mmCIF file of the N, C-alpha and C atoms, coordinates in Angstrom:
data_MODEL
# 
_entry.id   MODEL 
# 
loop_
_atom_site.group_PDB 
_atom_site.id 
_atom_site.type_symbol 
_atom_site.label_atom_id 
_atom_site.label_alt_id 
_atom_site.label_comp_id 
_atom_site.label_asym_id 
_atom_site.label_entity_id 
_atom_site.label_seq_id 
_atom_site.pdbx_PDB_ins_code 
_atom_site.Cartn_x 
_atom_site.Cartn_y 
_atom_site.Cartn_z 
_atom_site.occupancy 
_atom_site.B_iso_or_equiv 
_atom_site.pdbx_formal_charge 
_atom_site.auth_seq_id 
_atom_site.auth_comp_id 
_atom_site.auth_asym_id 
_atom_site.auth_atom_id 
_atom_site.pdbx_PDB_model_num 
ATOM 1   N N  . MET A 1 1  ? 60.603 38.854 -46.562 1.00 0.00 ? 1  MET A N  1 
ATOM 2   C CA . MET A 1 1  ? 59.798 39.513 -45.551 1.00 0.00 ? 1  MET A CA 1 
ATOM 3   C C  . MET A 1 1  ? 60.619 40.619 -44.889 1.00 0.00 ? 1  MET A C  1 
ATOM 4   N N  . ASP A 1 2  ? 59.981 41.747 -44.666 1.00 0.00 ? 2  ASP A N  1 
ATOM 5   C CA . ASP A 1 2  ? 60.632 42.898 -44.045 1.00 0.00 ? 2  ASP A CA 1 
ATOM 6   C C  . ASP A 1 2  ? 60.808 42.630 -42.553 1.00 0.00 ? 2  ASP A C  1 
ATOM 7   N N  . PRO A 1 3  ? 62.036 42.661 -42.034 1.00 0.00 ? 3  PRO A N  1 
ATOM 8   C CA . PRO A 1 3  ? 62.270 42.334 -40.614 1.00 0.00 ? 3  PRO A CA 1 
ATOM 9   C C  . PRO A 1 3  ? 61.883 43.449 -39.639 1.00 0.00 ? 3  PRO A C  1 
ATOM 10  N N  . ARG A 1 4  ? 61.590 44.648 -40.145 1.00 0.00 ? 4  ARG A N  1 
ATOM 11  C CA . ARG A 1 4  ? 61.240 45.754 -39.251 1.00 0.00 ? 4  ARG A CA 1 
ATOM 12  C C  . ARG A 1 4  ? 59.840 45.547 -38.672 1.00 0.00 ? 4  ARG A C  1 
ATOM 13  N N  . PRO A 1 5  ? 59.671 45.831 -37.374 1.00 0.00 ? 5  PRO A N  1 
ATOM 14  C CA . PRO A 1 5  ? 58.345 45.658 -36.770 1.00 0.00 ? 5  PRO A CA 1 
ATOM 15  C C  . PRO A 1 5  ? 57.386 46.756 -37.215 1.00 0.00 ? 5  PRO A C  1 
ATOM 16  N N  . TYR A 1 6  ? 56.104 46.436 -37.177 1.00 0.00 ? 6  TYR A N  1 
ATOM 17  C CA . TYR A 1 6  ? 55.068 47.431 -37.428 1.00 0.00 ? 6  TYR A CA 1 
ATOM 18  C C  . TYR A 1 6  ? 55.059 48.400 -36.259 1.00 0.00 ? 6  TYR A C  1 
ATOM 19  N N  . GLN A 1 7  ? 54.927 49.673 -36.549 1.00 0.00 ? 7  GLN A N  1 
ATOM 20  C CA . GLN A 1 7  ? 54.916 50.716 -35.534 1.00 0.00 ? 7  GLN A CA 1 
ATOM 21  C C  . GLN A 1 7  ? 53.472 51.030 -35.167 1.00 0.00 ? 7  GLN A C  1 
ATOM 22  N N  . ILE A 1 8  ? 53.137 50.979 -33.869 1.00 0.00 ? 8  ILE A N  1 
ATOM 23  C CA . ILE A 1 8  ? 51.771 51.271 -33.444 1.00 0.00 ? 8  ILE A CA 1 
ATOM 24  C C  . ILE A 1 8  ? 51.764 52.285 -32.309 1.00 0.00 ? 8  ILE A C  1 
ATOM 25  N N  . VAL A 1 9  ? 50.659 53.007 -32.212 1.00 0.00 ? 9  VAL A N  1 
ATOM 26  C CA . VAL A 1 9  ? 50.379 53.913 -31.107 1.00 0.00 ? 9  VAL A CA 1 
ATOM 27  C C  . VAL A 1 9  ? 49.000 53.535 -30.599 1.00 0.00 ? 9  VAL A C  1 
ATOM 28  N N  . LEU A 1 10 ? 48.880 53.283 -29.303 1.00 0.00 ? 10 LEU A N  1 
ATOM 29  C CA . LEU A 1 10 ? 47.593 52.921 -28.734 1.00 0.00 ? 10 LEU A CA 1 
ATOM 30  C C  . LEU A 1 10 ? 46.879 54.165 -28.235 1.00 0.00 ? 10 LEU A C  1 
ATOM 31  N N  . ASP A 1 11 ? 45.696 54.400 -28.771 1.00 0.00 ? 11 ASP A N  1 
ATOM 32  C CA . ASP A 1 11 ? 44.839 55.467 -28.295 1.00 0.00 ? 11 ASP A CA 1 
ATOM 33  C C  . ASP A 1 11 ? 44.431 55.156 -26.856 1.00 0.00 ? 11 ASP A C  1 
ATOM 34  N N  . THR A 1 12 ? 44.194 56.187 -26.077 1.00 0.00 ? 12 THR A N  1 
ATOM 35  C CA . THR A 1 12 ? 43.797 55.993 -24.688 1.00 0.00 ? 12 THR A CA 1 
ATOM 36  C C  . THR A 1 12 ? 42.547 55.129 -24.577 1.00 0.00 ? 12 THR A C  1 
ATOM 37  N N  . ASN A 1 13 ? 41.578 55.321 -25.464 1.00 0.00 ? 13 ASN A N  1 
ATOM 38  C CA . ASN A 1 13 ? 40.352 54.528 -25.427 1.00 0.00 ? 13 ASN A CA 1 
ATOM 39  C C  . ASN A 1 13 ? 40.638 53.044 -25.652 1.00 0.00 ? 13 ASN A C  1 
ATOM 40  N N  . VAL A 1 14 ? 41.579 52.742 -26.516 1.00 0.00 ? 14 VAL A N  1 
ATOM 41  C CA . VAL A 1 14 ? 41.956 51.344 -26.769 1.00 0.00 ? 14 VAL A CA 1 
ATOM 42  C C  . VAL A 1 14 ? 42.609 50.755 -25.524 1.00 0.00 ? 14 VAL A C  1 
ATOM 43  N N  . LEU A 1 15 ? 43.488 51.505 -24.884 1.00 0.00 ? 15 LEU A N  1 
ATOM 44  C CA . LEU A 1 15 ? 44.147 51.036 -23.673 1.00 0.00 ? 15 LEU A CA 1 
ATOM 45  C C  . LEU A 1 15 ? 43.121 50.730 -22.588 1.00 0.00 ? 15 LEU A C  1 
ATOM 46  N N  . ILE A 1 16 ? 42.213 51.649 -22.320 1.00 0.00 ? 16 ILE A N  1 
ATOM 47  C CA . ILE A 1 16 ? 41.203 51.472 -21.271 1.00 0.00 ? 16 ILE A CA 1 
ATOM 48  C C  . ILE A 1 16 ? 40.297 50.284 -21.590 1.00 0.00 ? 16 ILE A C  1 
ATOM 49  N N  . SER A 1 17 ? 39.805 50.215 -22.807 1.00 0.00 ? 17 SER A N  1 
ATOM 50  C CA . SER A 1 17 ? 38.915 49.114 -23.197 1.00 0.00 ? 17 SER A CA 1 
ATOM 51  C C  . SER A 1 17 ? 39.611 47.770 -23.094 1.00 0.00 ? 17 SER A C  1 
ATOM 52  N N  . GLY A 1 18 ? 40.854 47.706 -23.509 1.00 0.00 ? 18 GLY A N  1 
ATOM 53  C CA . GLY A 1 18 ? 41.606 46.464 -23.459 1.00 0.00 ? 18 GLY A CA 1 
ATOM 54  C C  . GLY A 1 18 ? 41.915 46.009 -22.043 1.00 0.00 ? 18 GLY A C  1 
ATOM 55  N N  . LEU A 1 19 ? 42.077 46.963 -21.134 1.00 0.00 ? 19 LEU A N  1 
ATOM 56  C CA . LEU A 1 19 ? 42.337 46.613 -19.736 1.00 0.00 ? 19 LEU A CA 1 
ATOM 57  C C  . LEU A 1 19 ? 41.066 46.208 -19.001 1.00 0.00 ? 19 LEU A C  1 
ATOM 58  N N  . ARG A 1 20 ? 39.931 46.728 -19.441 1.00 0.00 ? 20 ARG A N  1 
ATOM 59  C CA . ARG A 1 20 ? 38.655 46.423 -18.782 1.00 0.00 ? 20 ARG A CA 1 
ATOM 60  C C  . ARG A 1 20 ? 38.069 45.078 -19.174 1.00 0.00 ? 20 ARG A C  1 
ATOM 61  N N  . SER A 1 21 ? 38.365 44.622 -20.383 1.00 0.00 ? 21 SER A N  1 
ATOM 62  C CA . SER A 1 21 ? 37.748 43.391 -20.870 1.00 0.00 ? 21 SER A CA 1 
ATOM 63  C C  . SER A 1 21 ? 38.768 42.575 -21.650 1.00 0.00 ? 21 SER A C  1 
ATOM 64  N N  . SER A 1 22 ? 38.704 41.264 -21.467 1.00 0.00 ? 22 SER A N  1 
ATOM 65  C CA . SER A 1 22 ? 39.614 40.386 -22.203 1.00 0.00 ? 22 SER A CA 1 
ATOM 66  C C  . SER A 1 22 ? 38.998 39.908 -23.509 1.00 0.00 ? 22 SER A C  1 
ATOM 67  N N  . GLN A 1 23 ? 37.957 40.583 -23.930 1.00 0.00 ? 23 GLN A N  1 
ATOM 68  C CA . GLN A 1 23 ? 37.319 40.251 -25.202 1.00 0.00 ? 23 GLN A CA 1 
ATOM 69  C C  . GLN A 1 23 ? 37.325 41.502 -26.075 1.00 0.00 ? 23 GLN A C  1 
ATOM 70  N N  . GLY A 1 24 ? 37.303 41.298 -27.353 1.00 0.00 ? 24 GLY A N  1 
ATOM 71  C CA . GLY A 1 24 ? 37.222 42.422 -28.262 1.00 0.00 ? 24 GLY A CA 1 
ATOM 72  C C  . GLY A 1 24 ? 38.556 42.806 -28.875 1.00 0.00 ? 24 GLY A C  1 
ATOM 73  N N  . ALA A 1 25 ? 38.459 43.736 -29.794 1.00 0.00 ? 25 ALA A N  1 
ATOM 74  C CA . ALA A 1 25 ? 39.617 44.162 -30.581 1.00 0.00 ? 25 ALA A CA 1 
ATOM 75  C C  . ALA A 1 25 ? 40.661 44.904 -29.740 1.00 0.00 ? 25 ALA A C  1 
ATOM 76  N N  . SER A 1 26 ? 40.208 45.684 -28.768 1.00 0.00 ? 26 SER A N  1 
ATOM 77  C CA . SER A 1 26 ? 41.166 46.432 -27.934 1.00 0.00 ? 26 SER A CA 1 
ATOM 78  C C  . SER A 1 26 ? 42.073 45.495 -27.154 1.00 0.00 ? 26 SER A C  1 
ATOM 79  N N  . TYR A 1 27 ? 41.497 44.460 -26.585 1.00 0.00 ? 27 TYR A N  1 
ATOM 80  C CA . TYR A 1 27 ? 42.303 43.476 -25.852 1.00 0.00 ? 27 TYR A CA 1 
ATOM 81  C C  . TYR A 1 27 ? 43.272 42.767 -26.797 1.00 0.00 ? 27 TYR A C  1 
ATOM 82  N N  . LYS A 1 28 ? 42.792 42.430 -27.977 1.00 0.00 ? 28 LYS A N  1 
ATOM 83  C CA . LYS A 1 28 ? 43.649 41.765 -28.973 1.00 0.00 ? 28 LYS A CA 1 
ATOM 84  C C  . LYS A 1 28 ? 44.852 42.649 -29.309 1.00 0.00 ? 28 LYS A C  1 
ATOM 85  N N  . LEU A 1 29 ? 44.629 43.941 -29.455 1.00 0.00 ? 29 LEU A N  1 
ATOM 86  C CA . LEU A 1 29 ? 45.738 44.852 -29.735 1.00 0.00 ? 29 LEU A CA 1 
ATOM 87  C C  . LEU A 1 29 ? 46.745 44.864 -28.583 1.00 0.00 ? 29 LEU A C  1 
ATOM 88  N N  . LEU A 1 30 ? 46.260 44.832 -27.345 1.00 0.00 ? 30 LEU A N  1 
ATOM 89  C CA . LEU A 1 30 ? 47.173 44.805 -26.201 1.00 0.00 ? 30 LEU A CA 1 
ATOM 90  C C  . LEU A 1 30 ? 48.005 43.529 -26.189 1.00 0.00 ? 30 LEU A C  1 
ATOM 91  N N  . THR A 1 31 ? 47.414 42.414 -26.597 1.00 0.00 ? 31 THR A N  1 
ATOM 92  C CA . THR A 1 31 ? 48.170 41.158 -26.611 1.00 0.00 ? 31 THR A CA 1 
ATOM 93  C C  . THR A 1 31 ? 49.271 41.172 -27.671 1.00 0.00 ? 31 THR A C  1 
ATOM 94  N N  . LEU A 1 32 ? 49.128 42.009 -28.677 1.00 0.00 ? 32 LEU A N  1 
ATOM 95  C CA . LEU A 1 32 ? 50.152 42.099 -29.720 1.00 0.00 ? 32 LEU A CA 1 
ATOM 96  C C  . LEU A 1 32 ? 51.445 42.737 -29.212 1.00 0.00 ? 32 LEU A C  1 
ATOM 97  N N  . LEU A 1 33 ? 51.385 43.391 -28.065 1.00 0.00 ? 33 LEU A N  1 
ATOM 98  C CA . LEU A 1 33 ? 52.578 44.053 -27.538 1.00 0.00 ? 33 LEU A CA 1 
ATOM 99  C C  . LEU A 1 33 ? 53.666 43.065 -27.154 1.00 0.00 ? 33 LEU A C  1 
ATOM 100 N N  . ASN A 1 34 ? 53.302 41.812 -26.959 1.00 0.00 ? 34 ASN A N  1 
ATOM 101 C CA . ASN A 1 34 ? 54.303 40.774 -26.658 1.00 0.00 ? 34 ASN A CA 1 
ATOM 102 C C  . ASN A 1 34 ? 54.898 40.160 -27.918 1.00 0.00 ? 34 ASN A C  1 
ATOM 103 N N  . ASP A 1 35 ? 54.406 40.546 -29.060 1.00 0.00 ? 35 ASP A N  1 
ATOM 104 C CA . ASP A 1 35 ? 54.844 39.994 -30.340 1.00 0.00 ? 35 ASP A CA 1 
ATOM 105 C C  . ASP A 1 35 ? 55.930 40.898 -30.930 1.00 0.00 ? 35 ASP A C  1 
ATOM 106 N N  . PRO A 1 36 ? 57.095 40.365 -31.245 1.00 0.00 ? 36 PRO A N  1 
ATOM 107 C CA . PRO A 1 36 ? 58.186 41.205 -31.761 1.00 0.00 ? 36 PRO A CA 1 
ATOM 108 C C  . PRO A 1 36 ? 57.903 41.832 -33.135 1.00 0.00 ? 36 PRO A C  1 
ATOM 109 N N  . ARG A 1 37 ? 56.836 41.412 -33.776 1.00 0.00 ? 37 ARG A N  1 
ATOM 110 C CA . ARG A 1 37 ? 56.479 42.018 -35.078 1.00 0.00 ? 37 ARG A CA 1 
ATOM 111 C C  . ARG A 1 37 ? 55.838 43.389 -34.907 1.00 0.00 ? 37 ARG A C  1 
ATOM 112 N N  . TRP A 1 38 ? 55.506 43.763 -33.664 1.00 0.00 ? 38 TRP A N  1 
ATOM 113 C CA . TRP A 1 38 ? 54.846 45.033 -33.359 1.00 0.00 ? 38 TRP A CA 1 
ATOM 114 C C  . TRP A 1 38 ? 55.695 45.824 -32.385 1.00 0.00 ? 38 TRP A C  1 
ATOM 115 N N  . GLU A 1 39 ? 55.782 47.117 -32.579 1.00 0.00 ? 39 GLU A N  1 
ATOM 116 C CA . GLU A 1 39 ? 56.554 47.983 -31.695 1.00 0.00 ? 39 GLU A CA 1 
ATOM 117 C C  . GLU A 1 39 ? 55.691 49.168 -31.284 1.00 0.00 ? 39 GLU A C  1 
ATOM 118 N N  . LEU A 1 40 ? 55.509 49.335 -29.974 1.00 0.00 ? 40 LEU A N  1 
ATOM 119 C CA . LEU A 1 40 ? 54.697 50.415 -29.441 1.00 0.00 ? 40 LEU A CA 1 
ATOM 120 C C  . LEU A 1 40 ? 55.500 51.707 -29.444 1.00 0.00 ? 40 LEU A C  1 
ATOM 121 N N  . ASN A 1 41 ? 54.897 52.757 -29.952 1.00 0.00 ? 41 ASN A N  1 
ATOM 122 C CA . ASN A 1 41 ? 55.514 54.079 -29.950 1.00 0.00 ? 41 ASN A CA 1 
ATOM 123 C C  . ASN A 1 41 ? 54.820 54.937 -28.900 1.00 0.00 ? 41 ASN A C  1 
ATOM 124 N N  . LEU A 1 42 ? 55.608 55.541 -28.033 1.00 0.00 ? 42 LEU A N  1 
ATOM 125 C CA . LEU A 1 42 ? 55.089 56.382 -26.962 1.00 0.00 ? 42 LEU A CA 1 
ATOM 126 C C  . LEU A 1 42 ? 55.779 57.735 -26.990 1.00 0.00 ? 42 LEU A C  1 
ATOM 127 N N  . SER A 1 43 ? 55.080 58.718 -26.481 1.00 0.00 ? 43 SER A N  1 
ATOM 128 C CA . SER A 1 43 ? 55.688 60.020 -26.241 1.00 0.00 ? 43 SER A CA 1 
ATOM 129 C C  . SER A 1 43 ? 55.446 60.342 -24.774 1.00 0.00 ? 43 SER A C  1 
ATOM 130 N N  . ILE A 1 44 ? 56.160 61.286 -24.262 1.00 0.00 ? 44 ILE A N  1 
ATOM 131 C CA . ILE A 1 44 ? 55.961 61.693 -22.873 1.00 0.00 ? 44 ILE A CA 1 
ATOM 132 C C  . ILE A 1 44 ? 54.533 62.195 -22.680 1.00 0.00 ? 44 ILE A C  1 
ATOM 133 N N  . ALA A 1 45 ? 54.040 62.966 -23.626 1.00 0.00 ? 45 ALA A N  1 
ATOM 134 C CA . ALA A 1 45 ? 52.669 63.487 -23.532 1.00 0.00 ? 45 ALA A CA 1 
ATOM 135 C C  . ALA A 1 45 ? 51.653 62.346 -23.489 1.00 0.00 ? 45 ALA A C  1 
ATOM 136 N N  . LEU A 1 46 ? 51.859 61.321 -24.283 1.00 0.00 ? 46 LEU A N  1 
ATOM 137 C CA . LEU A 1 46 ? 50.934 60.191 -24.307 1.00 0.00 ? 46 LEU A CA 1 
ATOM 138 C C  . LEU A 1 46 ? 50.974 59.416 -22.994 1.00 0.00 ? 46 LEU A C  1 
ATOM 139 N N  . VAL A 1 47 ? 52.143 59.236 -22.422 1.00 0.00 ? 47 VAL A N  1 
ATOM 140 C CA . VAL A 1 47 ? 52.259 58.555 -21.132 1.00 0.00 ? 47 VAL A CA 1 
ATOM 141 C C  . VAL A 1 47 ? 51.536 59.362 -20.051 1.00 0.00 ? 47 VAL A C  1 
ATOM 142 N N  . PHE A 1 48 ? 51.665 60.678 -20.057 1.00 0.00 ? 48 PHE A N  1 
ATOM 143 C CA . PHE A 1 48 ? 50.943 61.522 -19.096 1.00 0.00 ? 48 PHE A CA 1 
ATOM 144 C C  . PHE A 1 48 ? 49.432 61.411 -19.304 1.00 0.00 ? 48 PHE A C  1 
ATOM 145 N N  . GLU A 1 49 ? 48.996 61.321 -20.560 1.00 0.00 ? 49 GLU A N  1 
ATOM 146 C CA . GLU A 1 49 ? 47.565 61.152 -20.843 1.00 0.00 ? 49 GLU A CA 1 
ATOM 147 C C  . GLU A 1 49 ? 47.080 59.800 -20.310 1.00 0.00 ? 49 GLU A C  1 
ATOM 148 N N  . TYR A 1 50 ? 47.822 58.744 -20.579 1.00 0.00 ? 50 TYR A N  1 
ATOM 149 C CA . TYR A 1 50 ? 47.473 57.424 -20.034 1.00 0.00 ? 50 TYR A CA 1 
ATOM 150 C C  . TYR A 1 50 ? 47.342 57.501 -18.513 1.00 0.00 ? 50 TYR A C  1 
ATOM 151 N N  . GLU A 1 51 ? 48.335 58.115 -17.872 1.00 0.00 ? 51 GLU A N  1 
ATOM 152 C CA . GLU A 1 51 ? 48.349 58.200 -16.413 1.00 0.00 ? 51 GLU A CA 1 
ATOM 153 C C  . GLU A 1 51 ? 47.128 58.963 -15.894 1.00 0.00 ? 51 GLU A C  1 
ATOM 154 N N  . ALA A 1 52 ? 46.818 60.095 -16.499 1.00 0.00 ? 52 ALA A N  1 
ATOM 155 C CA . ALA A 1 52 ? 45.678 60.894 -16.059 1.00 0.00 ? 52 ALA A CA 1 
ATOM 156 C C  . ALA A 1 52 ? 44.367 60.131 -16.203 1.00 0.00 ? 52 ALA A C  1 
ATOM 157 N N  . ILE A 1 53 ? 44.196 59.438 -17.298 1.00 0.00 ? 53 ILE A N  1 
ATOM 158 C CA . ILE A 1 53 ? 42.966 58.689 -17.538 1.00 0.00 ? 53 ILE A CA 1 
ATOM 159 C C  . ILE A 1 53 ? 42.877 57.501 -16.583 1.00 0.00 ? 53 ILE A C  1 
ATOM 160 N N  . LEU A 1 54 ? 43.973 56.786 -16.379 1.00 0.00 ? 54 LEU A N  1 
ATOM 161 C CA . LEU A 1 54 ? 43.946 55.607 -15.516 1.00 0.00 ? 54 LEU A CA 1 
ATOM 162 C C  . LEU A 1 54 ? 43.746 55.956 -14.037 1.00 0.00 ? 54 LEU A C  1 
ATOM 163 N N  . LYS A 1 55 ? 44.068 57.179 -13.636 1.00 0.00 ? 55 LYS A N  1 
ATOM 164 C CA . LYS A 1 55 ? 43.868 57.589 -12.250 1.00 0.00 ? 55 LYS A CA 1 
ATOM 165 C C  . LYS A 1 55 ? 42.439 58.027 -11.969 1.00 0.00 ? 55 LYS A C  1 
ATOM 166 N N  . ARG A 1 56 ? 41.644 58.230 -13.002 1.00 0.00 ? 56 ARG A N  1 
ATOM 167 C CA . ARG A 1 56 ? 40.239 58.606 -12.806 1.00 0.00 ? 56 ARG A CA 1 
ATOM 168 C C  . ARG A 1 56 ? 39.472 57.446 -12.202 1.00 0.00 ? 56 ARG A C  1 
ATOM 169 N N  . GLU A 1 57 ? 38.445 57.791 -11.455 1.00 0.00 ? 57 GLU A N  1 
ATOM 170 C CA . GLU A 1 57 ? 37.593 56.734 -10.889 1.00 0.00 ? 57 GLU A CA 1 
ATOM 171 C C  . GLU A 1 57 ? 36.528 56.333 -11.856 1.00 0.00 ? 57 GLU A C  1 
# 
């Protein structure tokens, strides 16, 4: 078995959906972030996008 974790990037829509509901595929993807087999990849631009979307009402 390959010991390297799977590399993932969460789309903003997945992040929002997963935070709003504990059901569905988006939430399941968020729960994978605690699993060492998965590694979240972020960029500064993506973090700014997350921040802008999460600050909206």
